[in-house]
Structures are given as C-alpha cells and as structure tokens.
mmCIF file as Biopython writes it, N, C-alpha, C and O atoms, coordinates in Angstrom:
data_model
#
loop_
_atom_site.group_PDB
_atom_site.id
_atom_site.type_symbol
_atom_site.label_atom_id
_atom_site.label_alt_id
_atom_site.label_comp_id
_atom_site.label_asym_id
_atom_site.label_entity_id
_atom_site.label_seq_id
_atom_site.pdbx_PDB_ins_code
_atom_site.Cartn_x
_atom_site.Cartn_y
_atom_site.Cartn_z
_atom_site.occupancy
_atom_site.B_iso_or_equiv
_atom_site.auth_seq_id
_atom_site.auth_asym_id
_atom_site.pdbx_PDB_model_num
ATOM 1   N N  . MET A ? 1  ? 17.253 21.644 2.835   1.0 0.0 1  A 1 
ATOM 2   C CA . MET A ? 1  ? 17.804 21.112 4.069   1.0 0.0 1  A 1 
ATOM 3   C C  . MET A ? 1  ? 17.377 21.994 5.241   1.0 0.0 1  A 1 
ATOM 4   O O  . MET A ? 1  ? 16.841 21.514 6.239   1.0 0.0 1  A 1 
ATOM 5   N N  . ARG A ? 2  ? 17.624 23.279 5.095   1.0 0.0 2  A 1 
ATOM 6   C CA . ARG A ? 2  ? 17.287 24.187 6.194   1.0 0.0 2  A 1 
ATOM 7   C C  . ARG A ? 2  ? 15.769 24.331 6.352   1.0 0.0 2  A 1 
ATOM 8   O O  . ARG A ? 2  ? 15.287 24.591 7.454   1.0 0.0 2  A 1 
ATOM 9   N N  . ASP A ? 3  ? 15.017 24.165 5.266   1.0 0.0 3  A 1 
ATOM 10  C CA . ASP A ? 3  ? 13.554 24.208 5.350   1.0 0.0 3  A 1 
ATOM 11  C C  . ASP A ? 3  ? 13.010 23.099 6.239   1.0 0.0 3  A 1 
ATOM 12  O O  . ASP A ? 3  ? 11.905 23.209 6.770   1.0 0.0 3  A 1 
ATOM 13  N N  . ASN A ? 4  ? 13.786 22.030 6.399   1.0 0.0 4  A 1 
ATOM 14  C CA . ASN A ? 4  ? 13.397 20.898 7.234   1.0 0.0 4  A 1 
ATOM 15  C C  . ASN A ? 4  ? 14.149 20.877 8.563   1.0 0.0 4  A 1 
ATOM 16  O O  . ASN A ? 4  ? 14.300 19.830 9.192   1.0 0.0 4  A 1 
ATOM 17  N N  . LYS A ? 5  ? 14.616 22.054 8.977   1.0 0.0 5  A 1 
ATOM 18  C CA . LYS A ? 5  ? 15.332 22.234 10.251  1.0 0.0 5  A 1 
ATOM 19  C C  . LYS A ? 5  ? 16.650 21.470 10.319  1.0 0.0 5  A 1 
ATOM 20  O O  . LYS A ? 5  ? 17.096 21.077 11.397  1.0 0.0 5  A 1 
ATOM 21  N N  . GLY A ? 6  ? 17.266 21.262 9.155   1.0 0.0 6  A 1 
ATOM 22  C CA . GLY A ? 6  ? 18.564 20.610 9.099   1.0 0.0 6  A 1 
ATOM 23  C C  . GLY A ? 6  ? 19.682 21.620 8.900   1.0 0.0 6  A 1 
ATOM 24  O O  . GLY A ? 6  ? 19.439 22.765 8.518   1.0 0.0 6  A 1 
ATOM 25  N N  . VAL A ? 7  ? 20.892 21.192 9.157   1.0 0.0 7  A 1 
ATOM 26  C CA . VAL A ? 7  ? 22.071 22.025 8.923   1.0 0.0 7  A 1 
ATOM 27  C C  . VAL A ? 7  ? 23.076 21.207 8.109   1.0 0.0 7  A 1 
ATOM 28  O O  . VAL A ? 7  ? 23.107 19.981 8.218   1.0 0.0 7  A 1 
ATOM 29  N N  . PRO A ? 8  ? 23.893 21.873 7.300   1.0 0.0 8  A 1 
ATOM 30  C CA . PRO A ? 8  ? 24.917 21.161 6.535   1.0 0.0 8  A 1 
ATOM 31  C C  . PRO A ? 8  ? 25.903 20.479 7.483   1.0 0.0 8  A 1 
ATOM 32  O O  . PRO A ? 8  ? 26.449 21.116 8.383   1.0 0.0 8  A 1 
ATOM 33  N N  . ALA A ? 9  ? 26.124 19.195 7.278   1.0 0.0 9  A 1 
ATOM 34  C CA . ALA A ? 9  ? 26.998 18.435 8.170   1.0 0.0 9  A 1 
ATOM 35  C C  . ALA A ? 9  ? 28.477 18.618 7.833   1.0 0.0 9  A 1 
ATOM 36  O O  . ALA A ? 9  ? 29.328 18.474 8.710   1.0 0.0 9  A 1 
ATOM 37  N N  . PHE A ? 10 ? 28.795 18.932 6.573   1.0 0.0 10 A 1 
ATOM 38  C CA . PHE A ? 10 ? 30.200 19.019 6.177   1.0 0.0 10 A 1 
ATOM 39  C C  . PHE A ? 10 ? 30.816 20.387 6.466   1.0 0.0 10 A 1 
ATOM 40  O O  . PHE A ? 10 ? 32.004 20.481 6.773   1.0 0.0 10 A 1 
ATOM 41  N N  . LEU A ? 11 ? 30.022 21.433 6.370   1.0 0.0 11 A 1 
ATOM 42  C CA . LEU A ? 11 ? 30.539 22.797 6.509   1.0 0.0 11 A 1 
ATOM 43  C C  . LEU A ? 11 ? 31.212 22.975 7.869   1.0 0.0 11 A 1 
ATOM 44  O O  . LEU A ? 11 ? 30.563 22.873 8.911   1.0 0.0 11 A 1 
ATOM 45  N N  . GLY A ? 12 ? 32.513 23.241 7.849   1.0 0.0 12 A 1 
ATOM 46  C CA . GLY A ? 12 ? 33.282 23.455 9.070   1.0 0.0 12 A 1 
ATOM 47  C C  . GLY A ? 12 ? 33.835 22.185 9.704   1.0 0.0 12 A 1 
ATOM 48  O O  . GLY A ? 12 ? 34.692 22.269 10.583  1.0 0.0 12 A 1 
ATOM 49  N N  . LEU A ? 13 ? 33.369 21.014 9.283   1.0 0.0 13 A 1 
ATOM 50  C CA . LEU A ? 13 ? 33.867 19.762 9.840   1.0 0.0 13 A 1 
ATOM 51  C C  . LEU A ? 13 ? 35.330 19.576 9.449   1.0 0.0 13 A 1 
ATOM 52  O O  . LEU A ? 13 ? 35.642 19.526 8.259   1.0 0.0 13 A 1 
ATOM 53  N N  . TYR A ? 14 ? 36.213 19.475 10.400  1.0 0.0 14 A 1 
ATOM 54  C CA . TYR A ? 14 ? 37.670 19.398 10.148  1.0 0.0 14 A 1 
ATOM 55  C C  . TYR A ? 14 ? 38.128 20.545 9.245   1.0 0.0 14 A 1 
ATOM 56  O O  . TYR A ? 14 ? 39.005 20.375 8.398   1.0 0.0 14 A 1 
ATOM 57  N N  . ASN A ? 15 ? 37.523 21.707 9.443   1.0 0.0 15 A 1 
ATOM 58  C CA . ASN A ? 15 ? 37.827 22.933 8.689   1.0 0.0 15 A 1 
ATOM 59  C C  . ASN A ? 15 ? 37.437 22.836 7.215   1.0 0.0 15 A 1 
ATOM 60  O O  . ASN A ? 15 ? 37.968 23.589 6.398   1.0 0.0 15 A 1 
ATOM 61  N N  . PHE A ? 16 ? 36.523 21.929 6.849   1.0 0.0 16 A 1 
ATOM 62  C CA . PHE A ? 16 ? 36.069 21.824 5.460   1.0 0.0 16 A 1 
ATOM 63  C C  . PHE A ? 16 ? 35.301 23.093 5.119   1.0 0.0 16 A 1 
ATOM 64  O O  . PHE A ? 16 ? 34.406 23.489 5.865   1.0 0.0 16 A 1 
ATOM 65  N N  . PRO A ? 17 ? 35.643 23.753 3.977   1.0 0.0 17 A 1 
ATOM 66  C CA . PRO A ? 17 ? 35.092 25.071 3.681   1.0 0.0 17 A 1 
ATOM 67  C C  . PRO A ? 17 ? 33.740 25.091 2.965   1.0 0.0 17 A 1 
ATOM 68  O O  . PRO A ? 17 ? 33.181 26.169 2.762   1.0 0.0 17 A 1 
ATOM 69  N N  . ASN A ? 18 ? 33.196 23.933 2.578   1.0 0.0 18 A 1 
ATOM 70  C CA . ASN A ? 18 ? 31.992 23.918 1.752   1.0 0.0 18 A 1 
ATOM 71  C C  . ASN A ? 18 ? 30.874 23.110 2.379   1.0 0.0 18 A 1 
ATOM 72  O O  . ASN A ? 18 ? 31.086 22.345 3.319   1.0 0.0 18 A 1 
ATOM 73  N N  . THR A ? 19 ? 29.675 23.297 1.837   1.0 0.0 19 A 1 
ATOM 74  C CA . THR A ? 19 ? 28.510 22.527 2.251   1.0 0.0 19 A 1 
ATOM 75  C C  . THR A ? 19 ? 28.426 21.222 1.482   1.0 0.0 19 A 1 
ATOM 76  O O  . THR A ? 19 ? 28.022 20.194 2.025   1.0 0.0 19 A 1 
ATOM 77  N N  . ILE A ? 20 ? 28.811 21.270 0.210   1.0 0.0 20 A 1 
ATOM 78  C CA . ILE A ? 20 ? 28.738 20.097 -0.667  1.0 0.0 20 A 1 
ATOM 79  C C  . ILE A ? 20 ? 30.142 19.738 -1.147  1.0 0.0 20 A 1 
ATOM 80  O O  . ILE A ? 20 ? 30.945 20.618 -1.456  1.0 0.0 20 A 1 
ATOM 81  N N  . CYS A ? 21 ? 30.426 18.450 -1.207  1.0 0.0 21 A 1 
ATOM 82  C CA . CYS A ? 21 ? 31.681 17.966 -1.761  1.0 0.0 21 A 1 
ATOM 83  C C  . CYS A ? 21 ? 31.474 17.662 -3.239  1.0 0.0 21 A 1 
ATOM 84  O O  . CYS A ? 21 ? 30.458 17.083 -3.623  1.0 0.0 21 A 1 
ATOM 85  N N  . ALA A ? 22 ? 32.419 18.044 -4.050  1.0 0.0 22 A 1 
ATOM 86  C CA . ALA A ? 22 ? 32.362 17.758 -5.484  1.0 0.0 22 A 1 
ATOM 87  C C  . ALA A ? 22 ? 33.729 17.254 -5.922  1.0 0.0 22 A 1 
ATOM 88  O O  . ALA A ? 22 ? 34.748 17.907 -5.697  1.0 0.0 22 A 1 
ATOM 89  N N  . SER A ? 23 ? 33.736 16.086 -6.551  1.0 0.0 23 A 1 
ATOM 90  C CA . SER A ? 23 ? 34.991 15.478 -7.001  1.0 0.0 23 A 1 
ATOM 91  C C  . SER A ? 23 ? 34.882 15.181 -8.485  1.0 0.0 23 A 1 
ATOM 92  O O  . SER A ? 23 ? 33.895 14.603 -8.939  1.0 0.0 23 A 1 
ATOM 93  N N  . LEU A ? 24 ? 35.889 15.573 -9.233  1.0 0.0 24 A 1 
ATOM 94  C CA . LEU A ? 24 ? 35.890 15.432 -10.682 1.0 0.0 24 A 1 
ATOM 95  C C  . LEU A ? 24 ? 36.853 14.326 -11.108 1.0 0.0 24 A 1 
ATOM 96  O O  . LEU A ? 24 ? 38.015 14.303 -10.704 1.0 0.0 24 A 1 
ATOM 97  N N  . ASN A ? 25 ? 36.346 13.416 -11.928 1.0 0.0 25 A 1 
ATOM 98  C CA . ASN A ? 25 ? 37.125 12.318 -12.501 1.0 0.0 25 A 1 
ATOM 99  C C  . ASN A ? 25 ? 37.857 11.519 -11.428 1.0 0.0 25 A 1 
ATOM 100 O O  . ASN A ? 25 ? 37.213 10.892 -10.587 1.0 0.0 25 A 1 
ATOM 101 N N  . GLU A ? 26 ? 39.180 11.528 -11.439 1.0 0.0 26 A 1 
ATOM 102 C CA . GLU A ? 26 ? 39.945 10.689 -10.513 1.0 0.0 26 A 1 
ATOM 103 C C  . GLU A ? 26 ? 40.205 11.343 -9.166  1.0 0.0 26 A 1 
ATOM 104 O O  . GLU A ? 26 ? 40.932 10.780 -8.348  1.0 0.0 26 A 1 
ATOM 105 N N  . GLU A ? 27 ? 39.639 12.505 -8.913  1.0 0.0 27 A 1 
ATOM 106 C CA . GLU A ? 27 ? 39.845 13.154 -7.616  1.0 0.0 27 A 1 
ATOM 107 C C  . GLU A ? 27 ? 39.222 12.310 -6.503  1.0 0.0 27 A 1 
ATOM 108 O O  . GLU A ? 27 ? 38.250 11.588 -6.722  1.0 0.0 27 A 1 
ATOM 109 N N  . VAL A ? 28 ? 39.789 12.415 -5.330  1.0 0.0 28 A 1 
ATOM 110 C CA . VAL A ? 28 ? 39.310 11.674 -4.173  1.0 0.0 28 A 1 
ATOM 111 C C  . VAL A ? 28 ? 37.929 12.188 -3.772  1.0 0.0 28 A 1 
ATOM 112 O O  . VAL A ? 28 ? 37.648 13.382 -3.872  1.0 0.0 28 A 1 
ATOM 113 N N  . VAL A ? 29 ? 37.074 11.276 -3.320  1.0 0.0 29 A 1 
ATOM 114 C CA . VAL A ? 29 ? 35.767 11.684 -2.811  1.0 0.0 29 A 1 
ATOM 115 C C  . VAL A ? 29 ? 35.954 12.650 -1.658  1.0 0.0 29 A 1 
ATOM 116 O O  . VAL A ? 29 ? 36.959 12.579 -0.952  1.0 0.0 29 A 1 
ATOM 117 N N  . HIS A ? 30 ? 35.028 13.530 -1.459  1.0 0.0 30 A 1 
ATOM 118 C CA . HIS A ? 30 ? 35.062 14.596 -0.467  1.0 0.0 30 A 1 
ATOM 119 C C  . HIS A ? 30 ? 36.015 15.709 -0.878  1.0 0.0 30 A 1 
ATOM 120 O O  . HIS A ? 30 ? 36.629 16.361 -0.034  1.0 0.0 30 A 1 
ATOM 121 N N  . GLY A ? 31 ? 36.132 15.917 -2.187  1.0 0.0 31 A 1 
ATOM 122 C CA . GLY A ? 31 ? 36.941 17.017 -2.695  1.0 0.0 31 A 1 
ATOM 123 C C  . GLY A ? 31 ? 36.219 18.342 -2.546  1.0 0.0 31 A 1 
ATOM 124 O O  . GLY A ? 31 ? 35.037 18.385 -2.205  1.0 0.0 31 A 1 
ATOM 125 N N  . THR A ? 32 ? 36.932 19.409 -2.802  1.0 0.0 32 A 1 
ATOM 126 C CA . THR A ? 32 ? 36.332 20.742 -2.766  1.0 0.0 32 A 1 
ATOM 127 C C  . THR A ? 32 ? 36.119 21.230 -4.186  1.0 0.0 32 A 1 
ATOM 128 O O  . THR A ? 32 ? 36.770 20.768 -5.123  1.0 0.0 32 A 1 
ATOM 129 N N  . THR A ? 33 ? 35.212 22.156 -4.328  1.0 0.0 33 A 1 
ATOM 130 C CA . THR A ? 33 ? 34.908 22.693 -5.648  1.0 0.0 33 A 1 
ATOM 131 C C  . THR A ? 33 ? 36.015 23.633 -6.106  1.0 0.0 33 A 1 
ATOM 132 O O  . THR A ? 33 ? 36.766 24.179 -5.299  1.0 0.0 33 A 1 
ATOM 133 N N  . ASN A ? 34 ? 36.095 23.808 -7.414  1.0 0.0 34 A 1 
ATOM 134 C CA . ASN A ? 34 ? 37.025 24.771 -7.993  1.0 0.0 34 A 1 
ATOM 135 C C  . ASN A ? 34 ? 36.382 25.353 -9.245  1.0 0.0 34 A 1 
ATOM 136 O O  . ASN A ? 34 ? 35.230 25.038 -9.543  1.0 0.0 34 A 1 
ATOM 137 N N  . LYS A ? 35 ? 37.083 26.174 -9.964  1.0 0.0 35 A 1 
ATOM 138 C CA . LYS A ? 35 ? 36.517 26.844 -11.136 1.0 0.0 35 A 1 
ATOM 139 C C  . LYS A ? 35 ? 36.809 26.113 -12.443 1.0 0.0 35 A 1 
ATOM 140 O O  . LYS A ? 35 ? 36.551 26.647 -13.521 1.0 0.0 35 A 1 
ATOM 141 N N  . LYS A ? 36 ? 37.341 24.904 -12.357 1.0 0.0 36 A 1 
ATOM 142 C CA . LYS A ? 36 ? 37.631 24.131 -13.559 1.0 0.0 36 A 1 
ATOM 143 C C  . LYS A ? 36 ? 36.319 23.750 -14.246 1.0 0.0 36 A 1 
ATOM 144 O O  . LYS A ? 36 ? 35.455 23.140 -13.617 1.0 0.0 36 A 1 
ATOM 145 N N  . PRO A ? 37 ? 36.155 24.099 -15.522 1.0 0.0 37 A 1 
ATOM 146 C CA . PRO A ? 37 ? 34.903 23.763 -16.217 1.0 0.0 37 A 1 
ATOM 147 C C  . PRO A ? 37 ? 34.790 22.264 -16.500 1.0 0.0 37 A 1 
ATOM 148 O O  . PRO A ? 37 ? 35.793 21.581 -16.708 1.0 0.0 37 A 1 
ATOM 149 N N  . LEU A ? 38 ? 33.571 21.776 -16.503 1.0 0.0 38 A 1 
ATOM 150 C CA . LEU A ? 38 ? 33.330 20.376 -16.844 1.0 0.0 38 A 1 
ATOM 151 C C  . LEU A ? 38 ? 33.431 20.203 -18.354 1.0 0.0 38 A 1 
ATOM 152 O O  . LEU A ? 38 ? 33.043 21.087 -19.117 1.0 0.0 38 A 1 
ATOM 153 N N  . GLY A ? 39 ? 33.949 19.070 -18.772 1.0 0.0 39 A 1 
ATOM 154 C CA . GLY A ? 39 ? 34.056 18.754 -20.184 1.0 0.0 39 A 1 
ATOM 155 C C  . GLY A ? 39 ? 33.242 17.516 -20.514 1.0 0.0 39 A 1 
ATOM 156 O O  . GLY A ? 39 ? 32.839 16.776 -19.617 1.0 0.0 39 A 1 
ATOM 157 N N  . GLU A ? 40 ? 33.002 17.293 -21.781 1.0 0.0 40 A 1 
ATOM 158 C CA . GLU A ? 40 ? 32.253 16.121 -22.203 1.0 0.0 40 A 1 
ATOM 159 C C  . GLU A ? 40 ? 32.987 14.861 -21.752 1.0 0.0 40 A 1 
ATOM 160 O O  . GLU A ? 40 ? 34.194 14.731 -21.960 1.0 0.0 40 A 1 
ATOM 161 N N  . GLY A ? 41 ? 32.264 13.945 -21.141 1.0 0.0 41 A 1 
ATOM 162 C CA . GLY A ? 41 ? 32.851 12.700 -20.663 1.0 0.0 41 A 1 
ATOM 163 C C  . GLY A ? 41 ? 33.390 12.755 -19.246 1.0 0.0 41 A 1 
ATOM 164 O O  . GLY A ? 41 ? 33.802 11.727 -18.708 1.0 0.0 41 A 1 
ATOM 165 N N  . ASP A ? 42 ? 33.398 13.939 -18.621 1.0 0.0 42 A 1 
ATOM 166 C CA . ASP A ? 42 ? 33.865 14.032 -17.237 1.0 0.0 42 A 1 
ATOM 167 C C  . ASP A ? 42 ? 32.918 13.291 -16.307 1.0 0.0 42 A 1 
ATOM 168 O O  . ASP A ? 42 ? 31.719 13.186 -16.565 1.0 0.0 42 A 1 
ATOM 169 N N  . ILE A ? 43 ? 33.478 12.785 -15.227 1.0 0.0 43 A 1 
ATOM 170 C CA . ILE A ? 43 ? 32.706 12.108 -14.193 1.0 0.0 43 A 1 
ATOM 171 C C  . ILE A ? 43 ? 32.711 13.016 -12.959 1.0 0.0 43 A 1 
ATOM 172 O O  . ILE A ? 43 ? 33.768 13.419 -12.473 1.0 0.0 43 A 1 
ATOM 173 N N  . LEU A ? 44 ? 31.525 13.324 -12.470 1.0 0.0 44 A 1 
ATOM 174 C CA . LEU A ? 44 ? 31.396 14.234 -11.332 1.0 0.0 44 A 1 
ATOM 175 C C  . LEU A ? 44 ? 30.681 13.515 -10.195 1.0 0.0 44 A 1 
ATOM 176 O O  . LEU A ? 44 ? 29.593 12.971 -10.385 1.0 0.0 44 A 1 
ATOM 177 N N  . SER A ? 45 ? 31.290 13.513 -9.018  1.0 0.0 45 A 1 
ATOM 178 C CA . SER A ? 45 ? 30.668 12.949 -7.823  1.0 0.0 45 A 1 
ATOM 179 C C  . SER A ? 45 ? 30.270 14.082 -6.896  1.0 0.0 45 A 1 
ATOM 180 O O  . SER A ? 45 ? 31.085 14.948 -6.577  1.0 0.0 45 A 1 
ATOM 181 N N  . ILE A ? 46 ? 29.020 14.076 -6.464  1.0 0.0 46 A 1 
ATOM 182 C CA . ILE A ? 46 ? 28.486 15.087 -5.547  1.0 0.0 46 A 1 
ATOM 183 C C  . ILE A ? 46 ? 28.116 14.374 -4.255  1.0 0.0 46 A 1 
ATOM 184 O O  . ILE A ? 46 ? 27.482 13.318 -4.277  1.0 0.0 46 A 1 
ATOM 185 N N  . ASP A ? 47 ? 28.515 14.957 -3.128  1.0 0.0 47 A 1 
ATOM 186 C CA . ASP A ? 47 ? 28.263 14.359 -1.827  1.0 0.0 47 A 1 
ATOM 187 C C  . ASP A ? 47 ? 27.723 15.440 -0.903  1.0 0.0 47 A 1 
ATOM 188 O O  . ASP A ? 47 ? 28.305 16.520 -0.795  1.0 0.0 47 A 1 
ATOM 189 N N  . CYS A ? 48 ? 26.616 15.153 -0.240  1.0 0.0 48 A 1 
ATOM 190 C CA . CYS A ? 48 ? 25.993 16.127 0.646   1.0 0.0 48 A 1 
ATOM 191 C C  . CYS A ? 48 ? 25.657 15.450 1.969   1.0 0.0 48 A 1 
ATOM 192 O O  . CYS A ? 48 ? 25.162 14.324 1.987   1.0 0.0 48 A 1 
ATOM 193 N N  . GLY A ? 49 ? 25.923 16.127 3.058   1.0 0.0 49 A 1 
ATOM 194 C CA . GLY A ? 49 ? 25.597 15.601 4.377   1.0 0.0 49 A 1 
ATOM 195 C C  . GLY A ? 49 ? 24.724 16.582 5.134   1.0 0.0 49 A 1 
ATOM 196 O O  . GLY A ? 49 ? 24.851 17.796 4.974   1.0 0.0 49 A 1 
ATOM 197 N N  . ALA A ? 50 ? 23.834 16.046 5.963   1.0 0.0 50 A 1 
ATOM 198 C CA . ALA A ? 50 ? 22.945 16.891 6.752   1.0 0.0 50 A 1 
ATOM 199 C C  . ALA A ? 50 ? 22.828 16.350 8.171   1.0 0.0 50 A 1 
ATOM 200 O O  . ALA A ? 50 ? 22.933 15.147 8.410   1.0 0.0 50 A 1 
ATOM 201 N N  . LYS A ? 51 ? 22.609 17.270 9.104   1.0 0.0 51 A 1 
ATOM 202 C CA . LYS A ? 51 ? 22.300 16.898 10.478  1.0 0.0 51 A 1 
ATOM 203 C C  . LYS A ? 51 ? 20.888 17.406 10.748  1.0 0.0 51 A 1 
ATOM 204 O O  . LYS A ? 51 ? 20.617 18.605 10.689  1.0 0.0 51 A 1 
ATOM 205 N N  . ILE A ? 52 ? 19.993 16.457 11.048  1.0 0.0 52 A 1 
ATOM 206 C CA . ILE A ? 52 ? 18.599 16.806 11.307  1.0 0.0 52 A 1 
ATOM 207 C C  . ILE A ? 52 ? 18.135 16.033 12.540  1.0 0.0 52 A 1 
ATOM 208 O O  . ILE A ? 52 ? 18.290 14.814 12.620  1.0 0.0 52 A 1 
ATOM 209 N N  . ASN A ? 53 ? 17.569 16.757 13.489  1.0 0.0 53 A 1 
ATOM 210 C CA . ASN A ? 53 ? 17.054 16.146 14.722  1.0 0.0 53 A 1 
ATOM 211 C C  . ASN A ? 53 ? 18.099 15.286 15.434  1.0 0.0 53 A 1 
ATOM 212 O O  . ASN A ? 53 ? 17.771 14.236 15.988  1.0 0.0 53 A 1 
ATOM 213 N N  . GLY A ? 54 ? 19.351 15.731 15.419  1.0 0.0 54 A 1 
ATOM 214 C CA . GLY A ? 54 ? 20.411 15.027 16.129  1.0 0.0 54 A 1 
ATOM 215 C C  . GLY A ? 54 ? 21.028 13.860 15.372  1.0 0.0 54 A 1 
ATOM 216 O O  . GLY A ? 54 ? 21.933 13.200 15.883  1.0 0.0 54 A 1 
ATOM 217 N N  . PHE A ? 55 ? 20.550 13.600 14.168  1.0 0.0 55 A 1 
ATOM 218 C CA . PHE A ? 55 ? 21.078 12.499 13.364  1.0 0.0 55 A 1 
ATOM 219 C C  . PHE A ? 55 ? 21.818 13.030 12.152  1.0 0.0 55 A 1 
ATOM 220 O O  . PHE A ? 55 ? 21.447 14.063 11.595  1.0 0.0 55 A 1 
ATOM 221 N N  . TYR A ? 56 ? 22.868 12.325 11.740  1.0 0.0 56 A 1 
ATOM 222 C CA . TYR A ? 56 ? 23.619 12.667 10.545  1.0 0.0 56 A 1 
ATOM 223 C C  . TYR A ? 56 ? 23.221 11.745 9.404   1.0 0.0 56 A 1 
ATOM 224 O O  . TYR A ? 56 ? 23.006 10.549 9.603   1.0 0.0 56 A 1 
ATOM 225 N N  . GLY A ? 57 ? 23.125 12.309 8.212   1.0 0.0 57 A 1 
ATOM 226 C CA . GLY A ? 57 ? 22.869 11.525 7.020   1.0 0.0 57 A 1 
ATOM 227 C C  . GLY A ? 57 ? 23.750 12.043 5.893   1.0 0.0 57 A 1 
ATOM 228 O O  . GLY A ? 57 ? 24.145 13.209 5.877   1.0 0.0 57 A 1 
ATOM 229 N N  . GLU A ? 58 ? 24.045 11.170 4.969   1.0 0.0 58 A 1 
ATOM 230 C CA . GLU A ? 58 ? 24.929 11.552 3.860   1.0 0.0 58 A 1 
ATOM 231 C C  . GLU A ? 58 ? 24.469 10.808 2.611   1.0 0.0 58 A 1 
ATOM 232 O O  . GLU A ? 58 ? 24.023 9.663  2.680   1.0 0.0 58 A 1 
ATOM 233 N N  . HIS A ? 59 ? 24.587 11.475 1.481   1.0 0.0 59 A 1 
ATOM 234 C CA . HIS A ? 59 ? 24.248 10.825 0.228   1.0 0.0 59 A 1 
ATOM 235 C C  . HIS A ? 59 ? 25.214 11.310 -0.846  1.0 0.0 59 A 1 
ATOM 236 O O  . HIS A ? 59 ? 25.504 12.503 -0.947  1.0 0.0 59 A 1 
ATOM 237 N N  . ALA A ? 60 ? 25.700 10.383 -1.632  1.0 0.0 60 A 1 
ATOM 238 C CA . ALA A ? 60 ? 26.594 10.726 -2.740  1.0 0.0 60 A 1 
ATOM 239 C C  . ALA A ? 60 ? 26.018 10.145 -4.026  1.0 0.0 60 A 1 
ATOM 240 O O  . ALA A ? 60 ? 25.401 9.080  -4.021  1.0 0.0 60 A 1 
ATOM 241 N N  . TYR A ? 61 ? 26.228 10.854 -5.111  1.0 0.0 61 A 1 
ATOM 242 C CA . TYR A ? 61 ? 25.772 10.381 -6.419  1.0 0.0 61 A 1 
ATOM 243 C C  . TYR A ? 61 ? 26.818 10.762 -7.448  1.0 0.0 61 A 1 
ATOM 244 O O  . TYR A ? 61 ? 27.373 11.859 -7.400  1.0 0.0 61 A 1 
ATOM 245 N N  . THR A ? 62 ? 27.082 9.875  -8.361  1.0 0.0 62 A 1 
ATOM 246 C CA . THR A ? 62 ? 28.062 10.114 -9.418  1.0 0.0 62 A 1 
ATOM 247 C C  . THR A ? 62 ? 27.353 10.276 -10.751 1.0 0.0 62 A 1 
ATOM 248 O O  . THR A ? 62 ? 26.517 9.456  -11.131 1.0 0.0 62 A 1 
ATOM 249 N N  . PHE A ? 63 ? 27.697 11.332 -11.447 1.0 0.0 63 A 1 
ATOM 250 C CA . PHE A ? 63 ? 27.116 11.635 -12.762 1.0 0.0 63 A 1 
ATOM 251 C C  . PHE A ? 63 ? 28.163 11.438 -13.842 1.0 0.0 63 A 1 
ATOM 252 O O  . PHE A ? 63 ? 27.877 11.641 -15.022 1.0 0.0 63 A 1 
#
C-alpha cells in the first residue's frame, strides 16, 4: 500500500486502532484483532482500506 503512495484508511478513523479489520465467525465486520487462535472450521473475514491519490478503496474477503 505504502509502496504505491497509499495510506491505511482505517487506522485512526473514529479512533480505530488497526490498519486491517479481522472478524472471526459471528463477530461483526470491522472487528479488531485479538490473540484468540484460529481453529479448524473457523470463518475469518479480513477487511482492508486504503487512501491513494485522494480516493478511498476497501476490499473484504472471507476465508
């Protein structure tokens, strides 16, 4: 992201403490990370936002 002159869009937005959102199983999207280990069958959603050249973009993927 930074190699392409972008900045993390989520970091600091509404006091959000992370660059990437990670939500496990039934947690709400845009969750924060924690130290809970992943288990077999868990569902993990990753969401990343970037601001590049004055534009915001966001992409989420569920594993």
